[in-house]
All heavy atoms as an XYZ file, in Angstrom:
871
protein
N      17.709      3.869    -14.675
C      17.523      3.682    -13.239
C      16.562      4.756    -12.729
O      16.746      5.925    -12.980
C      18.878      3.797    -12.540
C      18.792      3.631    -11.058
S      20.341      3.913    -10.148
C      21.413      2.701    -10.827
N      15.532      4.324    -12.028
C      14.587      5.305    -11.510
C      15.078      5.871    -10.187
O      15.865      5.255     -9.481
C      13.198      4.706    -11.378
C      13.029      3.772    -10.231
C      11.610      3.196    -10.229
N      11.507      2.332     -9.093
C      10.646      2.511     -8.110
N       9.798      3.479     -8.150
N      10.612      1.694     -7.089
N      14.607      7.047     -9.876
C      14.978      7.711     -8.626
C      14.301      7.033     -7.446
O      13.183      6.539     -7.569
C      14.540      9.178     -8.667
C      15.318     10.008     -9.654
C      16.778     10.106     -9.298
O      17.105     10.377     -8.132
O      17.607      9.881    -10.187
N      14.958      6.985     -6.293
C      14.285      6.436     -5.116
C      13.039      7.255     -4.820
O      12.997      8.445     -5.071
C      15.314      6.600     -3.989
C      16.588      6.956     -4.637
C      16.292      7.454     -6.022
N      12.028      6.571     -4.307
C      10.787      7.282     -4.043
C      10.782      7.925     -2.652
O       9.804      8.521     -2.262
C       9.596      6.346     -4.204
O       9.770      5.207     -3.417
N      11.863      7.797     -1.924
C      11.962      8.509     -0.655
C      13.090      9.526     -0.774
O      13.966      9.387     -1.614
C      12.180      7.543      0.519
C      13.488      6.813      0.510
C      14.527      7.225      1.321
C      13.688      5.702     -0.284
C      15.735      6.547      1.320
C      14.885      5.013     -0.280
C      15.908      5.452      0.519
N      13.058     10.572      0.027
C      14.016     11.655     -0.135
C      15.360     11.315      0.491
O      16.345     11.152     -0.199
C      13.457     12.961      0.460
O      13.025     12.704      1.803
C      12.296     13.482     -0.351
N      15.424     11.216      1.788
C      16.657     10.824      2.472
C      16.305      9.769      3.508
O      15.149      9.637      3.912
C      17.311     12.014      3.206
O      16.459     12.428      4.275
C      17.595     13.179      2.264
N      17.314      9.056      3.931
C      17.094      8.022      4.949
C      16.515      8.626      6.223
O      15.574      8.085      6.802
C      18.403      7.299      5.255
S      19.038      6.353      3.850
N      17.079      9.748      6.635
C      16.617     10.389      7.868
C      15.166     10.859      7.731
O      14.369     10.707      8.653
C      17.516     11.571      8.239
C      18.934     11.181      8.587
C      19.824     10.986      7.356
O      19.473     11.437      6.241
O      20.881     10.352      7.502
N      14.839     11.427      6.577
C      13.473     11.908      6.361
C      12.489     10.743      6.365
O      11.405     10.838      6.956
C      13.377     12.682      5.038
N      12.853      9.637      5.711
C      11.967      8.473      5.668
C      11.727      7.937      7.072
O      10.595      7.678      7.473
C      12.562      7.391      4.768
C      11.669      6.215      4.564
C      10.637      6.120      3.661
C      11.708      4.963      5.261
N      10.048      4.875      3.757
C      10.685      4.156      4.733
C      12.517      4.448      6.265
C      10.446      2.857      5.181
C      12.282      3.161      6.720
C      11.254      2.380      6.179
N      12.807      7.791      7.832
C      12.668      7.262      9.193
C      11.844      8.203     10.059
O      11.009      7.763     10.858
C      14.067      7.044      9.793
C      14.110      6.096     10.939
S      13.649      4.428     10.459
C      12.774      3.959     11.922
N      12.032      9.508      9.886
C      11.239     10.483     10.623
C       9.756     10.381     10.291
O       8.910     10.475     11.179
N       9.447     10.159      9.009
C       8.040      9.992      8.611
C       7.444      8.743      9.251
O       6.304      8.764      9.712
C       7.923      9.902      7.095
C       8.161     11.203      6.390
C       8.088     11.039      4.879
O       8.327      9.968      4.336
N       7.766     12.115      4.201
N       8.208      7.663      9.270
C       7.733      6.418      9.882
C       7.450      6.654     11.363
O       6.386      6.295     11.870
C       8.752      5.268      9.694
C       8.372      4.059     10.535
C       8.867      4.886      8.220
N       8.391      7.280     12.069
C       8.214      7.525     13.503
C       6.990      8.394     13.782
O       6.202      8.093     14.681
C       9.471      8.175     14.080
C      10.644      7.226     14.155
C      11.937      7.899     14.585
O      11.965      9.143     14.766
O      12.939      7.181     14.724
N       6.828      9.467     13.005
C       5.664     10.353     13.216
C       4.358      9.615     12.950
O       3.387      9.775     13.689
C       5.777     11.600     12.340
C       6.770     12.617     12.891
C       6.738     13.927     12.133
N       7.085     13.801     10.722
C       8.336     13.716     10.249
N       9.361     13.731     11.083
N       8.554     13.618      8.957
N       4.339      8.810     11.917
C       3.127      8.050     11.608
C       2.781      7.089     12.747
O       1.639      7.010     13.188
C       3.294      7.284     10.301
C       2.126      6.373     10.016
C       0.929      6.898      9.542
C       2.199      5.012     10.264
C      -0.168      6.084      9.308
C       1.113      4.189     10.033
C      -0.070      4.720      9.553
O      -1.148      3.908      9.332
N       3.782      6.362     13.239
C       3.534      5.385     14.298
C       3.054      6.046     15.578
O       2.309      5.433     16.351
C       4.795      4.556     14.571
C       5.268      3.653     13.438
C       6.563      2.947     13.831
C       4.199      2.655     13.022
N       3.469      7.273     15.810
C       3.052      7.992     17.019
C       1.640      8.563     16.917
O       1.069      8.970     17.918
C       4.034      9.129     17.328
C       5.369      8.602     17.820
O       5.430      7.447     18.283
O       6.368      9.343     17.724
N       1.077      8.591     15.720
C      -0.269      9.134     15.524
C      -1.332      8.065     15.661
O      -1.053      6.873     15.806
N      -2.581      8.502     15.594
C      -3.707      7.574     15.746
C      -3.726      6.512     14.657
O      -4.039      5.359     14.918
C      -5.033      8.336     15.764
C      -5.184      9.225     16.956
N      -5.223      8.742     18.234
C      -5.280     10.573     17.053
C      -5.344      9.749     19.085
N      -5.371     10.876     18.388
N      -3.392      6.905     13.423
C      -3.382      5.943     12.323
C      -2.359      4.849     12.542
O      -2.618      3.666     12.305
N      -1.184      5.234     13.008
C      -0.127      4.263     13.273
C      -0.473      3.337     14.421
O      -0.228      2.126     14.353
N      -1.045      3.904     15.473
C      -1.441      3.083     16.621
C      -2.477      2.038     16.200
O      -2.376      0.865     16.581
C      -1.983      3.964     17.743
C      -0.919      4.827     18.392
C      -1.490      5.846     19.361
O      -2.722      5.871     19.572
O      -0.686      6.621     19.906
N      -3.438      2.469     15.397
C      -4.480      1.540     14.932
C      -3.882      0.463     14.027
O      -4.255     -0.713     14.115
C      -5.569      2.307     14.195
N      -2.949      0.860     13.169
C      -2.320     -0.093     12.248
C      -1.517     -1.136     13.033
O      -1.562     -2.323     12.717
C      -1.416      0.656     11.269
C      -0.816     -0.218     10.197
S      -1.993     -0.760      8.950
C      -2.308      0.767      8.098
N      -0.800     -0.698     14.061
C      -0.021     -1.645     14.866
C      -0.937     -2.593     15.631
O      -0.640     -3.789     15.734
C       0.930     -0.896     15.805
C       2.084     -0.238     15.065
S       3.270      0.601     16.148
C       2.306      2.019     16.702
N      -2.045     -2.074     16.153
C      -3.019     -2.946     16.824
C      -3.580     -3.965     15.835
O      -3.710     -5.143     16.154
C      -4.158     -2.124     17.431
C      -3.876     -1.599     18.807
C      -5.124     -1.080     19.503
N      -5.915     -0.163     18.693
C      -5.700      1.153     18.587
N      -4.701      1.708     19.245
N      -6.488      1.902     17.844
N      -3.925     -3.489     14.646
C      -4.499     -4.369     13.620
C      -3.566     -5.529     13.280
O      -4.003     -6.651     13.074
C      -4.796     -3.553     12.363
C      -5.498     -4.332     11.292
C      -5.932     -3.419     10.170
N      -5.484     -4.002      8.935
C      -5.240     -3.339      7.843
N      -5.363     -2.034      7.818
N      -4.876     -3.960      6.759
N      -2.265     -5.249     13.244
C      -1.290     -6.285     12.895
C      -0.648     -6.934     14.122
O       0.246     -7.781     13.968
C      -0.220     -5.716     11.968
C      -0.750     -5.410     10.601
N      -1.200     -6.384      9.749
C      -0.928     -4.235      9.953
C      -1.610     -5.829      8.622
N      -1.470     -4.523      8.730
N      -1.088     -6.528     15.313
C      -0.615     -7.120     16.564
C       0.912     -7.089     16.675
O       1.562     -8.107     16.874
C      -1.148     -8.550     16.704
C      -0.923     -9.116     18.099
O      -0.860     -8.311     19.063
O      -0.780    -10.352     18.225
N       1.455     -5.878     16.540
C       2.908     -5.702     16.648
C       3.164     -4.376     17.359
O       2.378     -3.442     17.252
C       3.570     -5.743     15.239
C       3.128     -4.590     14.376
C       5.078     -5.839     15.330
N       4.269     -4.301     18.098
C       4.536     -3.070     18.847
C       5.444     -2.113     18.074
O       6.099     -2.481     17.105
C       5.090     -3.363     20.240
C       6.457     -4.021     20.235
O       7.353     -3.563     19.501
O       6.636     -4.984     20.989
N       5.455     -0.877     18.539
C       6.189      0.210     17.885
C       7.673     -0.101     17.764
O       8.282      0.141     16.721
C       5.973      1.498     18.679
C       6.639      2.725     18.089
C       6.374      3.943     18.984
N       6.849      5.167     18.381
C       8.107      5.596     18.472
N       9.007      4.901     19.136
N       8.465      6.732     17.896
N       8.287     -0.613     18.824
C       9.725     -0.900     18.789
C      10.071     -1.907     17.701
O      11.084     -1.760     17.007
C      10.214     -1.406     20.148
C      10.249     -0.309     21.196
O      10.243      0.885     20.828
O      10.275     -0.655     22.394
N       9.242     -2.923     17.543
C       9.494     -3.931     16.515
C       9.406     -3.310     15.121
O      10.258     -3.566     14.261
C       8.520     -5.101     16.640
N       8.403     -2.476     14.902
C       8.255     -1.830     13.592
C       9.442     -0.913     13.317
O      10.023     -0.927     12.222
C       6.925     -1.045     13.483
C       6.834     -0.319     12.147
C       5.736     -1.972     13.678
N       9.848     -0.146     14.315
C      10.990      0.755     14.131
C      12.284     -0.012     13.890
O      13.097      0.379     13.043
C      11.135      1.690     15.336
C      10.076      2.773     15.449
C      10.265      3.571     16.730
C      10.093      3.688     14.234
N      12.498     -1.103     14.614
C      13.704     -1.905     14.402
C      13.738     -2.486     12.990
O      14.773     -2.459     12.314
C      13.812     -3.028     15.432
C      14.174     -2.520     16.807
O      14.749     -1.448     16.953
N      13.810     -3.276     17.825
N      12.610     -3.005     12.543
C      12.521     -3.549     11.185
C      12.768     -2.434     10.169
O      13.531     -2.609      9.212
C      11.167     -4.245     10.961
C      10.897     -4.494      9.485
C      11.123     -5.551     11.739
N      12.155     -1.280     10.379
C      12.331     -0.157      9.452
C      13.793      0.279      9.378
O      14.326      0.510      8.290
C      11.446      1.018      9.871
N      14.457      0.373     10.524
C      15.869      0.804     10.541
C      16.769     -0.186      9.806
O      17.632      0.216      9.023
C      16.349      0.968     11.980
C      15.864      2.215     12.641
C      16.487      2.424     14.020
N      15.800      3.494     14.700
C      14.916      3.323     15.683
N      14.629      2.118     16.123
N      14.323      4.356     16.238
N      16.584     -1.457     10.068
C      17.430     -2.461      9.411
C      17.106     -2.534      7.922
O      18.001     -2.663      7.090
C      17.305     -3.836     10.102
C      18.032     -4.918      9.320
C      17.874     -3.748     11.518
N      15.835     -2.435      7.586
C      15.436     -2.400      6.176
C      16.134     -1.220      5.497
O      16.715     -1.359      4.419
C      13.918     -2.253      6.082
C      13.348     -2.608      4.742
C      12.923     -4.054      4.642
O      11.762     -4.351      4.937
O      13.754     -4.890      4.233
N      16.108     -0.067      6.137
C      16.727      1.140      5.610
C      18.237      0.971      5.444
O      18.817      1.425      4.456
C      16.414      2.312      6.536
C      16.790      3.702      6.079
C      16.106      4.052      4.761
C      16.405      4.711      7.147
N      18.865      0.310      6.389
C      20.312      0.078      6.317
C      20.706     -0.868      5.182
O      21.880     -0.952      4.831
C      20.835     -0.516      7.634
C      20.870      0.496      8.755
O      20.795      1.714      8.477
O      20.946      0.067      9.923
N      19.740     -1.574      4.628
C      20.042     -2.589      3.619
C      19.416     -2.306      2.254
O      19.292     -3.214      1.437
C      19.586     -3.957      4.124
C      20.506     -4.472      5.196
O      21.553     -5.010      4.921
N      20.123     -4.252      6.453
N      19.028     -1.058      1.997
C      18.468     -0.735      0.687
C      19.581     -0.389     -0.288
O      20.657      0.063      0.105
C      17.447      0.424      0.745
C      16.234      0.040      1.562
C      18.071      1.707      1.240
N      19.285     -0.606     -1.577
C      20.236     -0.214     -2.605
C      19.993      1.247     -2.985
O      19.182      1.938     -2.356
C      20.152     -1.149     -3.820
C      18.799     -1.131     -4.526
O      18.005     -0.184     -4.316
O      18.536     -2.069     -5.292
N      20.668      1.724     -3.992
C      20.572      3.127     -4.404
C      19.174      3.503     -4.864
O      18.816      4.685     -4.866
C      21.578      3.422     -5.505
N      18.367      2.532     -5.235
C      17.007      2.807     -5.684
C      15.970      2.625     -4.580
O      14.771      2.656     -4.830
C      16.661      1.920     -6.879
C      17.493      2.251     -8.097
C      17.077      1.455     -9.309
O      16.535      0.342     -9.141
O      17.295      1.955    -10.408
N      16.433      2.394     -3.355
C      15.509      2.249     -2.235
C      14.917      0.862     -2.106
O      13.901      0.683     -1.454
N      15.558     -0.149     -2.695
C      15.040     -1.514     -2.654
C      15.774     -2.355     -1.613
O      16.984     -2.327     -1.533
C      15.214     -2.182     -4.017
C      14.303     -1.656     -5.065
C      14.491     -2.437     -6.366
N      13.508     -2.028     -7.337
C      13.659     -1.013     -8.159
N      14.763     -0.283     -8.114
N      12.718     -0.713     -9.011
N      14.993     -3.120     -0.877
C      15.539     -4.088      0.080
C      15.194     -5.484     -0.415
O      14.045     -5.775     -0.736
C      14.935     -3.882      1.468
O      15.305     -4.952      2.324
N      16.195     -6.337     -0.471
C      15.977     -7.707     -0.916
C      16.104     -8.715      0.232
O      16.247     -9.898      0.010
C      16.935     -8.042     -2.047
C      16.595     -7.296     -3.326
C      17.503     -7.637     -4.488
N      17.014     -7.036     -5.717
C      17.202     -5.769     -6.074
N      17.871     -4.964     -5.279
N      16.719     -5.305     -7.201
N      16.052     -8.206      1.462
C      16.130     -9.093      2.621
C      14.877     -9.958      2.705
O      13.759     -9.461      2.540
C      16.245     -8.284      3.913
C      17.529     -7.504      4.145
C      17.388     -6.654      5.398
C      18.721     -8.435      4.260
N      15.065    -11.222      2.996
C      13.925    -12.096      3.259
C      13.455    -11.864      4.694
O      14.173    -11.259      5.503
C      14.309    -13.577      3.088
O      15.276    -13.910      4.106
C      14.880    -13.867      1.705
N      12.279    -12.378      5.017
C      11.811    -12.288      6.407
C      12.818    -12.960      7.338
O      13.088    -12.459      8.429
C      10.458    -12.968      6.577
C       9.302    -12.246      5.978
N       9.253    -10.887      5.750
C       8.101    -12.709      5.557
C       8.102    -10.551      5.229
N       7.373    -11.646      5.093
N      13.365    -14.091      6.922
C      14.303    -14.835      7.763
C      15.590    -14.040      8.007
O      16.088    -13.974      9.134
C      14.631    -16.192      7.139
C      13.480    -17.170      7.130
C      12.446    -16.915      6.017
O      12.706    -16.114      5.076
O      11.358    -17.509      6.103
N      16.122    -13.431      6.947
C      17.342    -12.632      7.100
C      17.085    -11.444      8.020
O      17.892    -11.163      8.915
C      17.824    -12.132      5.735
C      18.348    -13.212      4.834
C      18.536    -12.725      3.404
O      17.763    -11.910      2.892
N      19.584    -13.227      2.760
N      15.976    -10.768      7.804
C      15.648     -9.614      8.618
C      15.399    -10.015     10.076
O      15.835     -9.330     11.000
C      14.425     -8.897      8.030
C      14.046     -7.548      8.610
C      15.218     -6.583      8.660
C      12.897     -6.955      7.818
N      14.755    -11.153     10.283
C      14.509    -11.639     11.645
C      15.822    -11.849     12.400
O      15.936    -11.497     13.573
C      13.702    -12.934     11.606
N      16.807    -12.403     11.713
C      18.119    -12.593     12.350
C      18.773    -11.256     12.675
O      19.362    -11.086     13.742
C      19.038    -13.420     11.448
C      18.760    -14.902     11.490
C      19.862    -15.713     10.826
N      20.053    -15.389      9.423
C      19.383    -15.936      8.406
N      18.462    -16.836      8.651
N      19.630    -15.586      7.169
N      18.661    -10.307     11.768
C      19.307     -9.008     11.967
C      18.667     -8.185     13.086
O      19.360     -7.431     13.766
C      19.294     -8.212     10.660
C      20.193     -8.750      9.555
C      19.912     -8.041      8.237
C      21.656     -8.609      9.937
N      17.359     -8.319     13.275
C      16.681     -7.545     14.333
C      16.464     -8.363     15.593
O      15.951     -7.846     16.578
C      15.341     -6.934     13.855
C      15.558     -5.947     12.739
C      14.341     -7.996     13.478
N      16.826     -9.636     15.548
C      16.670    -10.535     16.688
C      15.216    -10.593     17.157
O      14.908    -10.421     18.332
C      17.606    -10.135     17.834
C      17.757    -11.242     18.858
O      17.638    -12.421     18.487
O      17.996    -10.910     20.039
N      14.336    -10.805     16.185
C      12.899    -10.942     16.438
C      12.420    -12.197     15.707
O      13.023    -12.605     14.715
C      12.117     -9.743     15.887
C      12.340     -8.438     16.603
C      11.485     -8.270     17.842
O      10.735     -9.203     18.201
O      11.571     -7.203     18.464
N      11.328    -12.797     16.155
C      10.772    -13.935     15.417
C      10.321    -13.510     14.015
O       9.930    -12.356     13.794
C       9.568    -14.363     16.259
C       9.754    -13.732     17.587
C      10.581    -12.502     17.380
N      10.361    -14.441     13.092
C       9.947    -14.179     11.708
C       8.520    -13.620     11.663
O       8.209    -12.719     10.889
C      10.034    -15.465     10.884
C       9.673    -15.269      9.426
C       9.548    -16.618      8.700
N       9.248    -16.446      7.306
C       8.062    -16.088      6.815
N       7.055    -15.855      7.636
N       7.881    -15.965      5.520
N       7.646    -14.155     12.509
C       6.249    -13.714     12.561
C       6.159    -12.226     12.907
O       5.366    -11.488     12.332
C       5.500    -14.563     13.582
C       4.035    -14.314     13.686
C       3.419    -15.291     14.673
C       1.926    -15.168     14.735
N       1.329    -16.155     15.628
N       6.976    -11.773     13.830
C       6.996    -10.360     14.221
C       7.495     -9.501     13.068
O       6.939     -8.431     12.790
C       7.871    -10.155     15.470
O       7.330    -10.932     16.540
C       7.946     -8.693     15.878
N       8.533     -9.962     12.380
C       9.071     -9.233     11.229
C       8.004     -9.109     10.143
O       7.800     -8.038      9.568
C      10.340     -9.925     10.688
C      10.719     -9.404      9.313
C      11.482     -9.746     11.674
N       7.300    -10.198      9.868
C       6.249    -10.171      8.851
C       5.158     -9.165      9.229
O       4.688     -8.400      8.384
C       5.655    -11.564      8.656
N       4.777     -9.147     10.485
C       3.738     -8.205     10.935
C       4.224     -6.760     10.853
O       3.480     -5.864     10.458
C       3.317     -8.538     12.359
C       2.521     -9.813     12.453
C       2.214    -10.173     13.874
N       1.389    -11.377     13.921
C       0.956    -11.913     15.023
N       1.246    -11.374     16.196
N       0.218    -13.007     14.981
N       5.477     -6.532     11.246
C       6.041     -5.178     11.166
C       6.111     -4.716      9.713
O       5.796     -3.559      9.395
C       7.427     -5.147     11.804
N       6.500     -5.601      8.821
C       6.551     -5.245      7.403
C       5.151     -4.939      6.864
O       4.993     -4.048      6.038
C       7.187     -6.364      6.596
C       8.704     -6.297      6.593
C       9.304     -7.385      5.761
N      10.623     -7.000      5.270
C      11.431     -7.838      4.642
N      11.066     -9.086      4.421
N      12.600     -7.411      4.209
N       4.147     -5.657      7.343
C       2.775     -5.362      6.915
C       2.349     -3.964      7.339
O       1.644     -3.267      6.602
C       1.804     -6.411      7.450
C       1.818     -7.744      6.721
C       0.930     -8.749      7.448
C       1.377     -7.579      5.270
N       2.774     -3.547      8.525
C       2.478     -2.183      8.966
C       3.104     -1.192      7.986
O       2.456     -0.235      7.539
C       2.974     -1.926     10.409
C       2.926     -0.443     10.752
C       2.168     -2.741     11.407
N       4.368     -1.419      7.619
C       5.057     -0.509      6.697
C       4.414     -0.511      5.311
O       4.288      0.530      4.672
C       6.541     -0.872      6.610
C       7.337     -0.676      7.903
C       8.728     -1.280      7.777
C       7.414      0.801      8.270
N       3.985     -1.670      4.864
C       3.350     -1.773      3.541
C       1.963     -1.142      3.567
O       1.633     -0.309      2.718
C       3.280     -3.247      3.093
C       4.692     -3.770      2.785
C       2.375     -3.410      1.876
C       4.789     -5.284      2.667
N       1.152     -1.532      4.540
C      -0.225     -1.032      4.601
C      -0.304      0.468      4.864
O      -1.281      1.110      4.506
C      -1.030     -1.786      5.658
C      -1.353     -3.209      5.244
O      -1.096     -3.574      4.071
O      -1.865     -3.968      6.098
N       0.731      1.022      5.484
C       0.731      2.462      5.746
C       1.432      3.242      4.630
O       1.535      4.463      4.703
C       1.364      2.754      7.107
O       2.672      2.241      7.171
N       1.901      2.546      3.608
C       2.447      3.215      2.430
C       3.931      3.510      2.452
O       4.433      4.204      1.574
N       4.662      2.996      3.424
C       6.097      3.257      3.497
C       6.925      2.269      2.680
O       8.078      2.534      2.368
C       6.579      3.256      4.950
C       6.100      4.441      5.712
C       5.089      4.315      6.646
C       6.626      5.700      5.477
C       4.628      5.418      7.345
C       6.172      6.806      6.166
C       5.161      6.666      7.106
N       6.371      1.138      2.375
C       7.020      0.158      1.515
C       6.004     -0.326      0.484
O       4.799     -0.348      0.758
C       7.519     -1.059      2.300
C       8.700     -0.797      3.170
C       9.275     -2.060      3.792
O       8.697     -3.156      3.644
O      10.305     -1.943      4.447
N       6.512     -0.705     -0.662
C       5.681     -1.319     -1.687
C       6.356     -2.613     -2.107
O       7.585     -2.705     -2.112
C       5.531     -0.392     -2.885
N       5.556     -3.604     -2.430
C       6.115     -4.864     -2.914
C       6.296     -4.779     -4.422
O       5.466     -4.225     -5.132
C       5.190     -6.033     -2.571
C       5.083     -6.378     -1.105
C       4.075     -7.513     -0.912
C       6.426     -6.781     -0.531
N       7.378     -5.355     -4.881
C       7.699     -5.361     -6.297
C       8.305     -6.721     -6.616
O       9.116     -7.227     -5.845
C       8.703     -4.228     -6.541
C       9.204     -4.069     -7.924
C      10.152     -2.880     -8.010
O       9.668     -1.748     -8.169
O      11.369     -3.094     -7.900
N       7.911     -7.314     -7.722
C       8.500     -8.611     -8.066
C       9.971     -8.407     -8.410
O      10.363     -7.373     -8.961
C       7.756     -9.268     -9.224
O       7.884     -8.492    -10.377
N      10.780     -9.371     -8.059
C      12.213     -9.310     -8.309
C      12.508    -10.159     -9.541
O      12.447    -11.387     -9.481
C      12.976     -9.840     -7.093
C      14.479     -9.632     -7.189
O      14.976     -9.432     -8.320
O      15.148     -9.686     -6.154
N      12.812     -9.533    -10.678
C      13.015    -10.291    -11.914
C      14.217    -11.230    -11.852
O      14.282    -12.198    -12.593
C      13.214     -9.203    -12.971
C      13.611     -7.982    -12.231
C      13.003     -8.110    -10.856
N      15.127    -10.969    -10.929
C      16.312    -11.827    -10.811
C      16.061    -13.066     -9.959
O      16.854    -13.990     -9.965
C      17.482    -11.036    -10.225
C      17.921     -9.896    -11.140
C      19.005     -9.090    -10.510
N      18.451     -8.453     -9.315
C      19.135     -7.667     -8.511
N      20.389     -7.411     -8.755
N      18.567     -7.117     -7.468
N      14.957    -13.050     -9.220
C      14.665    -14.166     -8.316
C      13.186    -14.499     -8.410
O      12.374    -13.893     -7.723
C      15.033    -13.790     -6.878
C      16.508    -13.496     -6.695
C      16.816    -12.911     -5.329
N      16.415    -13.791     -4.255
C      16.179    -13.390     -3.017
N      16.263    -12.125     -2.703
N      15.837    -14.245     -2.085
N      12.870    -15.449     -9.249
C      11.464    -15.829     -9.441
C      10.826    -16.205     -8.109
O      11.412    -16.929     -7.307
C      11.367    -16.990    -10.417
N       9.639    -15.685     -7.867
C       8.904    -15.998     -6.647
C       9.316    -15.186     -5.437
O       8.823    -15.415     -4.339
N      10.218    -14.228     -5.603
C      10.661    -13.393     -4.485
C      10.244    -11.953     -4.711
O      10.310    -11.441     -5.821
C      12.186    -13.454     -4.332
C      12.664    -14.770     -3.830
N      12.969    -15.811     -4.673
C      12.863    -15.229     -2.581
C      13.341    -16.853     -3.957
N      13.286    -16.530     -2.688
N       9.864    -11.311     -3.644
C       9.461     -9.905     -3.719
C      10.582     -9.023     -3.197
O      11.326     -9.397     -2.304
C       8.206     -9.673     -2.902
N      10.668     -7.862     -3.770
C      11.561     -6.819     -3.297
C      10.684     -5.770     -2.636
O       9.575     -5.510     -3.086
C      12.307     -6.192     -4.498
O      13.066     -7.201     -5.133
C      13.223     -5.070     -4.064
N      11.167     -5.181     -1.568
C      10.425     -4.113     -0.913
C      11.071     -2.797     -1.295
O      12.275     -2.644     -1.187
C      10.439     -4.303      0.597
C       9.437     -5.362      1.004
C       9.914     -6.198      2.172
N       9.034     -7.326      2.347
C       9.232     -8.507      1.771
N      10.242     -8.692      0.996
N       8.399     -9.508      1.987
N      10.258     -1.857     -1.753
C      10.738     -0.550     -2.175
C      10.259      0.468     -1.159
O       9.055      0.585     -0.912
C      10.216     -0.188     -3.588
C      10.785      1.159     -4.032
C      10.554     -1.278     -4.592
N      11.197      1.208     -0.569
C      10.834      2.237      0.401
C      10.183      3.402     -0.336
O      10.608      3.779     -1.413
C      12.059      2.715      1.158
C      12.889      1.659      1.872
C      13.959      2.335      2.726
C      12.041      0.731      2.703
N       9.149      3.960      0.276
C       8.416      5.044     -0.352
C       8.096      6.113      0.678
O       7.978      5.816      1.863
C       7.101      4.526     -0.934
C       7.304      3.383     -1.878
C       6.080      3.196     -2.723
O       5.845      3.996     -3.594
N       5.316      2.169     -2.442
N       7.914      7.337      0.163
C       7.381      8.377      1.029
C       5.974      7.986      1.405
O       5.272      7.368      0.619
C       7.295      9.699      0.288
C       8.564     10.465      0.252
C       8.291     11.834     -0.365
N       9.242     12.065     -1.403
C       9.026     11.918     -2.701
N       7.850     11.569     -3.146
N       9.966     12.143     -3.558
N       5.574      8.331      2.597
C       4.199      8.043      2.996
C       3.267      8.895      2.141
O       3.468     10.093      2.008
C       3.977      8.351      4.467
C       2.568      8.021      4.891
C       2.251      8.531      6.266
O       3.001      9.277      6.843
N       1.114      8.148      6.772
N       2.234      8.278      1.573
C       1.262      9.077      0.817
C       0.603     10.106      1.722
O       0.370      9.846      2.899
C       0.229      8.046      0.354
C       0.858      6.715      0.565
C       1.910      6.871      1.610
N       0.319     11.265      1.186
C      -0.264     12.331      2.006
C      -1.657     11.987      2.508
O      -2.140     12.580      3.443
C      -0.312     13.637      1.215
O      -1.066     13.455      0.043
N      -2.308     10.994      1.885
C      -3.646     10.614      2.319
C      -3.648      9.614      3.463
O      -4.680      9.326      4.029
C      -4.430      9.998      1.138
O      -3.690      8.867      0.657
C      -4.634     11.013      0.046
N      -2.487      9.054      3.802
C      -2.445      8.028      4.850
C      -2.455      8.670      6.223
O      -2.127      9.788      6.420
C      -1.213      7.163      4.704
């Protein structure tokens, strides 16, 4: 079993919040046409549903129900997290055609 690529839940969420408050985060949210609250809500629920290795297996539909946002908004918020380096997509060997999202520390270059 590999170690999670993020340190603690609180640290990961703090990194996400700081990034979104900066110029890079603002530009990324504009690019994906999604607001800060939606990204933070998706990030929090994603974080609440990760396994010990930092993996979330929630579908867009499941996450949309949990955050009470349209699926389109969830997809855009997840793109912000992926494109900014906070999540990575990984194929799920147990479910052909499904991706798992792995939480990651933000790269220092982002």
